[in-house]
C-alpha angles and dihedrals in degrees: 000000000000121000113235115222116206114220132169090267095057110086114233118213115231115249113239123197122219116224110227114209118212113256120222113242114250115246113260113272117248110237113239124187098268130060115248094017116155116256116257094022105093112187111247116220125200111239106264110235117225115253116251092231134032117223140200129190110231101182139005117192129181108218129186136204120200116235132176092267095046137277123340113206127209136162131248116200130189115203134183118203129183145149094227088237101090105295122104139158139181122213140181123210132181127196148142091265134022097250091056091045092050091051090051091046092052091051090049091049092051090054092049096046120137131195117227125206105230129193122238089267090053092251130118126266101231144000117284137180134184142177128221118178104313096341122098118183135182127199122192129182114244114178116220095003100100126220110328107181140115143208117008092340091071092055093048094048092044094052090045089057095241119152135168097043136120114220126193132188105216098192132062097240120126095194105128095197095057092042091052093046091048089052092052090047090052092048091049089058091065111116119230122220 
């Protein structure tokens, strides 16, 4: 780079100043639901209808089968669905990912749904017990006591809408699927009026 020396012979350009006009501040942007949404175009959402049944996932297991090339993994999901008004079902679904397995389990639970005759206090009329595989359960009415149950039995009774009962698992098994199915079997033995 060469240094330029200004002499009297070199013409100097006059410096002009630009006048900057003040800019009005933009009005604050209304926050819509999505990031980066254009102002003034709020995204309209269709009213989400309430699902017919509420659901809870009891158990998610990753299972493997051994093939010639190695292990192939899939998921086994146990789901309880119910309307908390006397209808409940337990389902098992298997799939390559958990979302697929949960969808299958919900469909299975809807097919296996039972309707339970409840008393006016949302309890059961008489004592019942049932066995499924290695699980034996017993359910007894207990007015004013609330729902006294544990493990998978509590979820099944809660989603069936049953209160004021004492529930007991008579065997040592920890398998949530068989406990839940035994509970549904016991509830289906209830006699209506």
